[in-house]
C-alpha positions, -999 to 999 in steps of 0.1 A, spaced: 386 613 449 356 591 444 355 561 419 341 525 412 355 492 424 347 457 428 352 446 463 352 411 481 339 414 516 343 377 528 351 343 514 323 328 493 304 359 484 300 377 450 320 407 442 302 440 453 305 469 429 302 503 447 317 534 452 351 540 472 369 568 482 406 570 468 433 590 484 462 606 463 496 591 455 518 591 482 556 592 478 569 564 451 531 560 440 509 566 410 473 572 403 460 554 373 428 559 353 423 521 345 410 512 308 406 472 308 414 443 335 419 409 329 399 384 346 424 359 358 415 326 379 436 338 407 411 362 415 385 333 418 410 319 443 402 348 468 365 340 463 370 304 473 397 311 499 424 292 483 444 322 486 440 335 519 446 377 512 433 400 534 398 413 533 381 432 523 400 438 488 395 450 457 402 425 431 418 425 398 457 421 390 458 424 354 456 459 347 465 488 319 459 524 318 468 558 319 488 578 346 470 605 361 495 617 387 528 606 402 537 614 439 569 624 453 599 611 441 586 593 409 606 607 381 604 583 352 564 582 347 542 613 337 507 618 334 496 604 301 518 579 302 504 544 293 514 517 317 508 478 323 509 464 361 531 435 365 515 415 392 546 410 412 562 445 421 600 446 413 622 468 430 656 461 408 677 459 439 670 430 460 691 395 456 664 381 430 661 410 409 698 418 410 701 377 399 674 382 370 648 370 388 622 399 393 593 375 395 608 365 428 614 401 441 614 405 480 583 430 475 564 402 464 562 392 504 537 424 507 510 409 483 492 388 507 485 421 528 472 440 502 486 474 513 509 499 501 546 490 497 557 526 512 543 524 544 515 496 547 486 520 549 456 518 526 449 544 497 412 526 488 385 532 514 348 520 515 319 517 542 345 534 567 368 505 562 405 506 547 409 482 515 432 459 508 444 450 472 449 420 449 484 417 445 486 454 457 471 470 425 431 463 425 424 462 390 386 460 390 383 495 394 380 525 372 411 541 390 437 530 415 468 541 430 500 515 428 537 519 439 559 528 411 576 490 412 543 473 400 544 499 369 559 488 333 557 517 307 544 506 273 541 523 237 508 544 234 497 528 202 490 492 222 455 487 227 449 488 263 424 459 265 453 438 248 480 450 269 465 442 304 466 405 295 505 405 299 506 418 334 498 381 343 484 354 322 506 360 288 540 360 304 530 335 332 518 311 303 544 318 276 573 320 302 560 285 314 568 269 282 599 293 274 617 301 307 605 272 331 602 243 309 628 254 286 612 239 254 634 231 226 627 225 189 613 194 182 600 187 219 570 167 225 546 193 249 515 184 271 495 214 284 472 206 311 445 233 310 441 258 285 425 287 303 443 322 300 475 310 315 472 276 293 466 292 263 496 311 264 515 280 272 508 267 242 516 299 222 549 298 239 555 262 229 547 268 192 572 298 195 598 278 209 595 251 185 579 223 197 567 197 171 537 182 187 516 201 213 489 184 230 463 206 250 446 186 277 410 198 289 378 186 295 360 216 276 353 210 240 354 247 233 386 252 247 402 222 228 389 237 196 404 271 207 436 253 216 442 242 181 440 279 170 466 288 194 493 262 184 480 230 198 485 198 173 465 175 194 439 176 223 428 152 247 399 155 271 420 142 302 455 131 312 440 93 311 433 99 277 463 118 271 486 89 284 475 65 254 474 96 229 511 106 238 521 69 238 512 65 203 525 96 186 560 93 203 560 56 200 563 54 237 585 81 245 563 106 259 565 143 265 594 161 269 578 186 289 542 187 308 531 224 319 503 223 345 481 253 342 446 241 352 425 265 374 430 248 407 459 223 413 458 191 429 485 170 447 467 141 438 471 147 402 506 153 400 513 113 399 494 115 366 512 143 351 545 128 357 531 95 338 529 119 309 566 129 308 593 106 295 628 101 307 643 133 316 609 149 312 602 182 333 568 188 347 562 224 352 535 231 379 520 265 372 489 267 386 478 278 422 474 249 443 450 253 475 468 270 505 463 242 528 473 214 506 502 196 518 505 161 502 514 153 469 510 117 455 536 104 429 561 78 420 598 88 439 612 62 417 601 85 388 628 112 398 657 86 404 652 58 378 639 80 349 654 113 361 623 132 355 621 168 371 594 186 390 597 222 389 578 253 400 569 284 381 560 320 392 549 345 365 561 322 343 594 325 358 599 358 336 609 394 346 581 418 340 600 448 329 618 430 302 591 405 293 559 428 289 576 449 265 591 418 244 557 401 241 536 432 231 562 436 205 556 398 194 521 411 195 526 439 172 548 421 149 518 392 144 538 364 165 517 366 194 478 364 195 464 388 221 431 393 201 422 356 201 426 351 239 398 374 246 365 356 248 340 381 260 343 416 274 321 430 300 316 463 320 327 465 357 292 456 366 292 424 350 320 410 369 303 383 386 287 375 350 322 372 337 334 347 366 304 324 363 313 324 325 347 312 336 332 287 357 309 273 329 342 267 307 328 296 285 358 317 283 396 317 276 398 352 292 374 375 300 380 411 302 366 441 321 365 471 299 359 506 314 358 530 287 
């Protein structure tokens, strides 16, 4: 079939929205008509080269839609089912999955190549070339073919332009607070960067019972939005936050610090550690440039104050359990997905949406196809 998709042909180029040829699903694969896709900062990392995935590539990894066709061997999905894509596939059988760490599934090793999990070939083609898929999904398109390992079936009453956000940003941010940081009632928490992930780290911290939640971002609009999503205080920089957190904690500093800025920097890790008090934990969720190889911080923080520095992928969560869980929290009014969406765009507006993100105008932009 023919459909429309946004393709990145080379690093630094704009997204090119054009017609592509899409093959039918193979064994273990699913054809999905997408309804919406979140515009995550991770796709911007493809444009800048911070994520060196194979090009040309169909962008997008926060998608939700309706199943149109299933391949041989797919027994648990049928045409008409509503699905959200987990940006990390989960097989349920590898050592990580079997230990309850689906976010570290061995199938994730195939994401950089962007070809189908089953046979390493492509179902997407344009200009006579095979196309890779961001996170083996390619949600910047009206239709896509993905492996069943990336699909999470959801209830049909959930609006798909909200549900798509749980494929990455919502679980990643919420889980960074609840799972990776292990925030406890009464904690003081600092969230550095209020974008699509940081906004949900704020919500996770609030639901976990944090007493003080400090949102740190240079953009005034984002600081204002942070107060709606659970922050109790804001600061425009980590330097400003050091003094603020010291004042409100009587010098004890933060129990947990969560790094969710657009692009991480090893030079800033020391500043993040300075926000944390004794036995404080700093969670690094944001992507760092692939070629970065150094971090600036005091090793004495680790030994003399027992501070911790940990990483988190997909919020250290399990997509098959956590996506339905968070959608139920949304249904019950305990998680705000509506307020996360700043603007909606057609597929042809993908470059406008990312410019708005760069300009600090969006918490989350969403591409809506119907």
